[in-house]
N, C-alpha and C positions, 0 to 999 in steps of 0.2 A: 176456309181462309182464301182470300182473294189473291190474285196473281201479284198485285202490287205489294201486299203485306208480306207474301212469301219472298219476294225479291228483296224487300227491305231487311227481312230477318237473315237471309243468306249473306247480304252485304255487311251486316253488323257482326256476324260471327267472327271473322278474322280480327276485327278490332277488339273483341272481348278476349281472344286468345293472347293478344299482345297488349293487354291493358297495363296501366302504370303499376298497380300492385304486383303483378306477375314479374314485370321487369325489375322492380326493386328486390323482390325475393330472389330472382335469379342472380342479380348482381351481388346480393348479400352472401348467397351460398358460394358464388365464385370466389369472392374475397376470402371467405372462411377456408375454402379448399386451398387457395394459394398460400394463405398464412400458415396453415398446418403443414403444407408441403415444404415450405422454406424452413419452418421450425424443426420438422423431423429430419430434414437434411442436415441442419446444424447439429442436432442431437447425435446423429450417426457419425458426423465428422468428429465431434468431440470424443465420442466413444472410441473411434478408430485411433485417436491420438492418446488414448488411455487416460483421458480426463473424465473419470467416472463421476466425480462430484458435480462438475459443471454440466455433464450430460444429464444427470438426474435432475438438476435444477431446471434445465430447459424443458425436460419432459413434464415436470410438475407444473411449471408456469403455463405451458401449452395446454396441458390437460384441463387445468382449472379454467383457463380462458375459453376453451371449447365448450365446457359445461355451462359456464355463465352466459355465454352469448347464444346458446342454443336452447337451453331449458327455459320454459316459461316461468317456472317457480323461482328462478334466480334472476328474473327480469330487472328488479330494482338494484341488484348488486353490480350490474354491468357498468354503472356510472361511477362506482367507487373502486372497481377492480383495477384500473390502471394505477391508482395510488397504492393499492394493496400489493400489486405486482412489483412496483418500484420499491416498496418497503421490504418485500421478500428478497429481491435481487440485491439491493444495495445496503440493507441493514441486517436482516436476519441471517441470510446466507453467509456474508463475510464474518459475522459474529460466530456462527457455528463452525465455519471453516477455520477460524483462528483458534477456537477452543480445541478443535480436532488436531491441529498442528501441535498444540501444547502437549499432546499425549504421544508424540513421536520424537525421533532424534534428528529431525529435519534441520540441516545446517549447511554451511558453505562446503563442508567436506562430505555431506550425506544428502546430496540433491537428487540422485537418480533412484529409480526402482531397482530391485534385485535383478530383473531380467535385463535392464539396460546396462547395468554394471557387468553382468555376465557376457553380454554381447560385446562390450568394450574390450574385455580381456581376451575374448576369443578372436578378436580382430588384430591383436598385437602380433607382430611378426619380427623375424630377425633375418639378417642377410645370410643366405645359404647357397649361393650359386653365382652364375655368371651375370654380367651386366650387358645391356643391349642399348643401342642408340634409339631414340624415339623423336618424333616430331608431332606438333599439334596442328590439326587441320579443322576446317569447317566443311561439312558435307553439303549436298544440294539443298537440304532442308534448313541449313543454317546452324545445325547442332555441332558441338565440339566432339571430335574423336581423336584418339591417339593412334599413331602409326608406328609400330615397333619393328625394327629391322634386326632379325636374328641371324643375319649372315647366310650361311649355307642352308640353314633350316627354313629360310623363307622370310617373307614380310607379312605382318599380321595387322589387322585393323580392329580397334575396340568397338564395343557398342557405344551409343551416344552417352556423353557425360551428363546425364540428367537424372533427376530423382534424388534419393537419399544416398549420400556417399557411405553412410554407415550400414547400408543394406548388403545384399549379396554381391560378390565380386563381379566385375564386368567381364563378359565373355569376349575372347579374342578369336577372330576368324581369319583365315588366310585371305590375303588381298586378291580380289577377283582379277584385276588387270592393273598393270603398272600405272601409277598416277591417277587412280580413280577418285582420289580426294582432292586433287588440285594442289595448288601451292601451299607450302607450310606457313604457319603464322610466324611473325617475327619473334625473336628471342625476348624482346621487351614485353610482349603479350604473355609469354610463358612465365616471365618473372612476376607480372601482375597477378597471375592466377596460380602462383606456386602453392599458396596455402590451401587452395581448393584441390589442386592436383595431388597433393600429398595425402589427401584423405581417401583417394580411390585405390582399389586393389583390382588387378587384372588377373583373369584365370584363362590359361590356354587350354586347348583341347586335350592335352596330356595331363592336365591337372596342375601344371606349374603356376605358381603365384608370382606376380610381379608388382613392384611398387616403385614410385619415383625415387631416383637416386641422383641427386644433383639436378641441374637444369637441362641436361642433354641425354641422360641415361635413365633407364629403369633397371632394377636388379631383381634377380630371382630370390624369393624369400620363402620362409616356412612359418606356419603358425607357432607362436610361442607357447600357447596353452591348448590343452585338450580337455574336453568336458568329461567328467567322471559321473558315476551314479551318485545321486543325492545332491547334485549341484556343485560339488567340489571340482577343482581344476588341477591339472598336472602340467608342470613346466617341462616341456619337451626337451629343453637343453640341459637342465640340471636334475630332472626327475624329482623335483621338489613338489610336494603336494600343497595346494592352497585350500584351506578349509573355510567354508562359508560360515561365519559366526553371526547368527541372527540376533544375538544379544547386543553386540556393539555396532552391527551394521557394516562390517568390513570382512574382506577375505584376509585370513591370517596365514603367514608362512610357518615353516617348521619351528621357528624361534619365537613365535607368538607376536611378531611384528605386523602392524596393519599395512595392507597393500591398498593404496588409493587407486581409484576413488571409492568412497563408501556408498552404501545404499540406505534408503529410508526404511526403518522398522518401527513397530509399535513399542513405545518405551514405558507405557503405563503412567503412573503418577510420579515418575522419578524427577521430572522437571519441577513439579510443584513441591515435592519433598526437598529438592535442592534449595529452592528459594527459602523454605521455612526452616531447614535444619543445617545447611552448610554455613558455618560462621562467616566465611569470606564473602558470601552472597547475602545472607540474612542480615548481617550488620549494616552494610551499605543500603540494602533495600529498606530496612526500618528507618534509617536516618533520612533517606530520601522521601519516604512516605510521610514522616513527621513534618519535614520541611515543606512538602507539597501542600499538606493540610494547613499549616501555618501561613504559607505564602498566600493561598487562596483566601483564607479567612481574614488575614491582615489587609490584603488588598481591598476586599469589600469594605472593611471597616474604615480604612484611611480614605478611600475614594468617596464613601458616603459622608464622612465627616467634612471633608473639604468641599464637596458639592453642596451639602446642606448649609454650611456656613456662608458660602458665597451666594447661594440662592436667597438666604435670609437677608443678607446685606443688600442684594439687588431689589428686595421688596421694601426696603426702608424708604420712607417718603422723602427724607432729607437728601438722599443721593440724587445728584443731577447727572445727566448723560447716561442713563441706564442702557440705552440702545447700544452705545459705543462699548460700554463695559461688557455687555452680553456678547457682542461680536468678538471682542478680544479674548474673553474667557473660553469661548467655544472653539477658537481657532485650532488648538491642539487636536481636536476631534476631526478637523477637516484635513489635516496632514496625514498621509499614509503612515501607518505605524512603523513599517520597516525603515522609513527614512528617519523618523524621530529616534528610533533605537540606535541606528548607526551614528547619528549626530551625537547622542549621549555617550556612545562608546568612545568617540573622539574626545568629548569634554572630560570624561573620567580617565583619560589616558594618564598612566602613572608618571611619565616623564615630561610629556609635552601638552597635556590637557589643560584647558583654561581653569578648571576647578582647582587642580593642584597648584597651578601657578598663583592663583589668587590666595589659596590657603597658605602657601609658602611665603608670599609677600606679607600677609597679615600676621600669621602666627608661627611661621617657620615649620609648617607641617607638610608632609608629602605622603598621604595615606596610600597604602598598597591596596587599591580598590579591587584588583583582579587576582591578588595573591593571598589575601587574608580571607578566610571563609566568612567571618562575621561582617566585614566591610563589603564583601561581594554580595551577600544577601541583603544588606542594608541598601546598597546601590540599586539592586533589582527592585526592591520595594519602592524606593523613591521614583525611579523611572516609571514603574507601572502605575503609581499613583498619579503622576503627571499625565500619562496616557489615558487613564480611566476616569478622572474626576469630571471631565465635560459631560460624559454620559449621565452621571449622577446629578450633575447640575441641571441638565435639561429635565430630568424626571422630577427633581425637587421643585423647580420653578413652576412646573405645571400643577403639581399637587398642592403647593402652598397657596396658589390662587383659589383652590377649592375650599380652603379652610375659612369659615365665616369670620369676618373682622370683629363681630360682636364679642366673640370669646376673648380676644385680646383686650378689648375695651373694658370688659367686665373684670378681667384679671388686673388691669391697671387701676381700677377703682378699689380693688382689694389690696393694693400695694405690692403686687407680684413683681419680681425682678425679671429681666430678660432670660436668665437661666431657668427661673420657674416656668416661664412661658414655653421654653424649649423642651423641658423635661415633662411637663404636665399637660401641655396642649399640642405642641407641634409634633413631637415624636410619637405619642400614642395614636394620633390621627394619620400619620404618614406610614407607620411601620406595617400596617395591614395591607394597604395596596402595594407597598414596596416589596413585601415578602417574596412573591414569586419572581420578581426581577432581581432581587438580591441572590436568590437561590440560583437563577440562571447565570448571574455574574460569577458566583462561586464556582459553578460547574465549568464555565469558560476558562477561568484562571487556573483551575485545577489541571487543565490540559493546555496551558499557554505555551505551546512549543516554540512559536516564532520568537518570543521575547528572550527565552533562554538561549536558543541557538544563535541568534544574532548578537546578543550582548556579552555573554560569558562562555558560550559553548559548553556549559556544564562545569567549568573549572572553578576553583582549583580542585584537583583530583583527590579522592578519598584514599588515604594510604592503606595498603593491605588488601584492597579489593581485587578479586580475581577477574572481575568483569569491569568494563569501562564505566566508572561511576564518579561523579563529581559532587562537591558539596552544594552547588547551586542547581544541580539537575532536578527537574521534576520527574515524576514517574513516567510521563510520556516521552521525555527526551532521553531518560535512562533506557527505556525500552528500545527506542530508535537506535541508540548507540550500540546496544547489544546486537541488534538485528543487522545493522548496516555498516557500523564503523569498527566493530571488533574484527580481529584477524580471522576468527573462525566463523563469523556471521552466524551466530547461534539463533536461528529463527524459532526453534522449538522453545528454548528458554524465554525468548522475548514474547512468544505467544502465551506461555504460561503466566508471565508477569502481566501481560495485557488482560488476560482473563481475570486475574486477581484485581486489577485496576477496575475492570467493569463491575465486579462484585462490590468493591469498596465504594465506588462512585454511586452505584445504584442504592446501596444501603444508606449512604450519607444523604442522598437526595430524598429518599423516603423518610429518613429521620427529620430532615429539615422541614419537609412538608407537614409532617405530623406535629412538630413543635410549633410551626407557624399557623397550624390549624387551617391549612388550605385544603379544600375538598379535592380529592382525586378520584 
């Protein structure tokens, strides 16, 4: 090899080491490592917060992502994995999480875990000693500290008021030199932070516990409860034993009374059994279920009928100004639904609404639209038909134009009436392409939460129901009221009902698809 060729080879070697493919590979592995490091940090943080379900979800999503983007065998799947991960995180996991809650007693009074409730009770104290003056200061690092003056016993400074107030008590140490913390904060700042300061417990070197007592003093306190074997608690003032009842999710005193707060426990199928066997829940649930199916079905029927009739009229050759009529008939679709619903709520007002004023002037009638169950349901159907017919009108106008005009000309020669054309030509040719859209409309109205919430709020109420239930409630609004508007906020019962709704809607959708012979 010549000297020139050898020099060229040596000069080209560094370029090969830093070629573009190597750079891409290094960048790809760096991004993969960074993604996994962040994901694992998030998983560990969730685990540390005792969010085991979310930590497991993060671990599964990260693990599958690593396999898909590293393995050559899964090369094709990397393009659809983002959609799969989104479905896993936002569809499958919430569904499974909701089903899981349905098997617990999770509610407004049973939000915490057993360990959290136990720590809460063990932090309860009672006044059992002297009171000392305190002041609030900021140290050189800008952190808040309490300065406690115990008179002849000395002056003590707390550890920084940072971290979890529900954790271990803050240690008090003797003040190293007078005025080491500088000037005390003004009283108004103590008042602003009073709720925060009341959560802290201070512990002196002699084991004495102190808590805030007023705005200028702290008081010596003693723990109200002491932990016994088996997780039970002993009241140190009354010597009363609190027994942990894992069947109800509460600590019970000697008289069997529940001591709040409660903790979450596994309840089995009791919530599902309650929905199906408890008469005060089963009756309203079945009534609301029947009304929900009827509402969704009648809405689809009415909107289709109005939309099809109007679309057929707009196809009539004798009609002039079709563009104007199309624009006016589609306008309800352009107005946001919540605005139209609130307008109709005012129109149907029992005392001042224009509809009742008109009916009273013509016929002397003032219907109780919001008090009578039948009238309230009729009002909801009328309003929803008004909101939904433009959608069906647009569908039918497009599909009618695809029907050959020769069919109508041939039927006219045979002496067919417009009704014959509708039943024997138009509907048979429309129903098949419309079937999936009608099923989608049925599913949407089955869960039409906005309409019920804004128009009637579920009222009038069903008499005798032990849960918040109204005659115009749909299953979705009924579940929402149990979870968020009931005084007990029974999330577990709401989750059980939501699970049943999922099964019912899935079964109805499958049945509709089979009946309409749509391939799935």
